[in-house]
N, C-alpha and C positions, 0 to 999 in steps of 0.2 A: 518125854521129850529128851532128845540127845543133848549131852553137854559137849559141844564141839568148840574148838578154838577158832577164832577169826584171825586170819592173816591177810594183811593188805599190803600189796607191793605197788609202789608208785615209781614210775619211770617217766622222765621228760626228755624228749629228744632235743638236742641242741648242739651247738658247735663244740667240737672236742679240741682241747688244747694238748700240746705235747707235754706240758709240764703239770699235768693233773696231780692234785694232792690226793693221796690215798685216804679213804675214810677210815677214821679210828673211833672206837667206842668212847663217847664223851660222858655218858651218864646211864645209869640203870635204876629204874624204879620198880620196887616190888609193890604191886597193887594189893594183892592178897596172897594167900598161901599158894595158889596155883597160877597166878598171873604175874608176869614180869615184862616190863617194857624197856627196850634198849634204845637210846638215842645216840646218833653219831655226830661227829663234829661238823658235817656239812649239811645238817638239817635246815630246811627253810624256816624262816621266822613264823610264817603263818601256820605251818604244820605244828610247830612247837607250841604256839599260842593256843591253837585249837585243842591240842592234847592236854595241856595244863588246865584249861578251862573245863574240859570234860572230866578229868580225873579229880581235880581239886575245886569243886564248885563252891561259890560263896555268894552271900547276898550283897548286892551292890548298893 
């Protein structure tokens, strides 16, 4: 079985404003020796929440 990296790009069409804030790197998590996740300052809350629950599971 090949060890391939998974990349997911999410784009949502919407109204564009002329004063858009440029995205900047807000956080970086090293999951293991070969996996790193970068989060940017404009990430949606539900995406961040799903990521944190997947990476840091806990018993409720």
